[in-house]
N, C-alpha and C positions, 0 to 999 in steps of 0.2 A: 560414465554418465554424470556430470556435475549435477548441483542441487538446482540450479535454474533449469536445466533440461528436464530433471524429475518433476519439478511443478508444471512445466509446459505440458508434460506427458499426462498430468493429472495425479501424479504420486505425491502424497503429502509427507510432512514430517520434518523438512529441512528448511523452513521458511527463512529463519535467520541467516543461514548460509547463502541461501539463493539472493537475498536482499544485499548481502555482502558482494556477491559475485556481480551483481548489476551495478553496484557502487564503482566496481573497477573501471567501468567505462569513463567514469569521470576522474578516478584516481587510479591511473595504469599501474603505479607502483604498490598498490594496496595488496598486503599480504593476508589474504582471507584466513589462512591457518593461524596467523598471529592473532587476529581478531577474535577468532573462535577460542584461543587460548585465553584471551582477555576475558571473554564471557564465562569460560569455564572457572576462572578465579572468582567471578561473581557468585557463580553456582556453589563454589566451595564456601565462600563466605556466608551464603545464605543456609547451607547446611549447618554451619558452625552456629549461627544465629539461632536457628530452630532449636538445636540442641541446648545451648546456653539458657535459652528461655523456656525450655521444657514444653515445646510445642510438638504434639505428635503429628506425623505425616498422615495418620489415619483420620484426622480431623481437618477436611478441607476448608471449612469456615475459619479455623484457627490459623491455618497455613496462610490464607488470604491476608487476614488481619496482620500477621507477622510480616508478610511481603510488603503490605502497604508501608509499614514502619521502615523495614529495611531498605526499600526502593527509594523512598524519598527523604528519610531522616538520615539513615547510614551511607547511603550512596550519593545522595544529593540530587537526584534527578529532578527536573523542574520543567514547566511548560515554556515555550518559547516567548510567549507574551507579544511584546511589540515587534519582535523580529520574526513573527510568524512566518513570512514569506521568503525567509533566507533558505536558499536551496539546501544548505548544509543540513537543515532540520529534518530533511527529507532521506538523508543517507545515513544509514545505521551506524557505520563506521564513525561518522561525525557525532552521532548522538551518544555513542559510547564513549568517546573522548571527551566531549564538551558537557555531556550529562544535561542536555537540554534537546527538545524536540517538539513536533507536533502530535497530535493524537494518536496517529496510526504507527509512528515510528516508536514513540514510547510505550505502546500498547504490545508491538511486536517483542520488545525486550522484556516487558513485564510477563507477557504469555509465556515466554520461553523459560523465564525463571520459575513460573508457577509449575509448569510442566515438568521441570527438574525435580519438583517435590511431590510430584504425583497428582498434581491438580491441573485438569484440562479445562482451558478456557476457549471459547470460539469468538472469533471477530463478527461483529453486527454493524452493517452499514446505515446508520440513522442518517435522515437528511440533515447534511451539514456538518455531521460529527461522526466519529468513529468511537464505539466502546467495545468492551469485552462482556461476554455473557457467561455466568456460571450456571450451567444447566441442572437445575434441581431434578432429583429422581422423582419427587412428589412436590405438587403445587407449581407456582409460578417461577420463572427464571428470575435469578438475581443479576443485575447488570453492574458493570465496573467501569466508571468513568477515569481512566488512568491520567488523562490530561488535567483533570481537576482534582488531583491528590488521591486518586484511588478510591474516591467516594462511591459507596454502593447505592444503586438506584432500582426502583421498581418501575414498570411499564409505564405507569402514569406519570412519573417524573420525567421518564425518557420523553414522553409526549410533549410535556411542558416545555422542555428544552429545545425541542425540535420545532416548536411553534414559531420561533423567532426567524426561521428561514423558509417557511411555507407561507405562500401567498394566498391560496384559496382556502385555508382554514379546514380542509378535509379532514376527516378523523383518521388516525394512523390505527392500523390493525397490526398487531404483534406477530400474527403468522405471515404477514408481508414482508418480514425482515427475518429471514432464516439465517441460520449460521452461514458465515462465508467460508467457501474453500480457501485454502491457503493460496492458491494460484490468483483467486479473486483479490485477495489483500494485496499481493504483490502488484496486480493490475492497478489497484487503487493508488498505491504508493507511486508508481510510475505516471499515473494521470495526474498526480499533484505536481510532480515534477515538470511534465508537459506543459501544465497550465502556467507554471513559473516562467518557463523558458520561451514559449509560443510567440510572444509579441516581441522579445528582445533578443533572443539568441536561436536563430533557426538550425544552425548545426547541432547545438545540443539538443534541441527538440526533436530534430530528425533522429539522432541518437537513441533518444527515449522511445520514439515511435517505432523504431525498428526492433527494440525489445518487446513492445507491446504487441507487435504483430507476429511475433513468435509465440507469445502467450495465448493471442486470440487470432490464429490465421483465419482469414476470410470474413472476419467481422466487418460489416459494411462501413460503419462509422471509422473503425481504424484503417481499413484500405483507403477511405476517402482522405484522411488525415495524412496517410503516408503519401498518397499522390501529391497532395498539395504542398507538403514539405519538401518532397523531391523537387518540385518547381520552385519553391522558395530558395533552394539550395543550388539552383543552377545545375539540375541533373534532368534535363529534359526528355532523355530516352526513358529513364526509369519512370518518371512521372507519367509519360505516355503509356508505357506498358502497364502501369498501376491503374490508370484510369480505364484502360481497356479491360483490365481484369475485373475492376469494380463493376462496370456496365454489363460485362459478361455474366458474372455471378449474380448481381443485384440489379436487374434491369430498371427497377424503379428509381434507384438512385440516379441513373443516368438522365432522368427525364426532367429534372430541375435545371432552369436556366443557368444558374451558377455553375453546376457541374459541366454542362454542356460547353459553356463558354471557356472555362478552364482546360477541359479535355481538348477542345480544338486548338487552343494556344500551345498546349504542351505538344500536340501532334505537329503543329508548324515549327515549333522551336527543334523538336527531335528530327524533322525533315532536313533543317538546316545543318545539324550536326552531321548527318548521314551524307 
């Protein structure tokens, strides 16, 4: 069983590898093992960096400070900036090669490096932003904003940064943003790509959607998007079958005028094929 299948089954521990496996959909010649070796070389470099600077792995805070310097200064990783929506920033192989990415892909690599030194960080899905959390044994969590240079944040600062994307001004409650399972982190990565491709590249968007449905089988919004993308890609039989599954499993989804009209259209197109 590969790493992607492990995550789909709820087994954690191989997020970076699973992300590389999904990237092979876009880069068919991608050698996952080669990129894992490339990452291993970063791990070896970090081990040496810790040793040279006298940082003990028994001190997680010191390890994170060292990783911040190693990741951004020594390795040269940087935020995507103006090219934020370049799809390459959402593929970890490209981020490893180009040393630039968006919050979630930079965080996946940073998190894996931290784990190699015994520091376990979890992903937290803030409104409009992805950060890592360092779960303290006592007291509040510390957050790491990898996209912004690995700066440490407390919850109050996280809230201030999230205000820019919230319209209702409702207060944010820390307990409403629990650590994300690795499967959910990969889901968010794929949804970022789907958002990029949905308007301009339906074949690629469909390929991403088929991955998402493997991770979230039966999820109503994902089934809906799968049906719609089958229709956009001139696959009426698959669109019709998926609309039928959606309505059967989630009847209320089939009550909207939009879904009813699209489902009828798919049924007519499927009948013509048959």
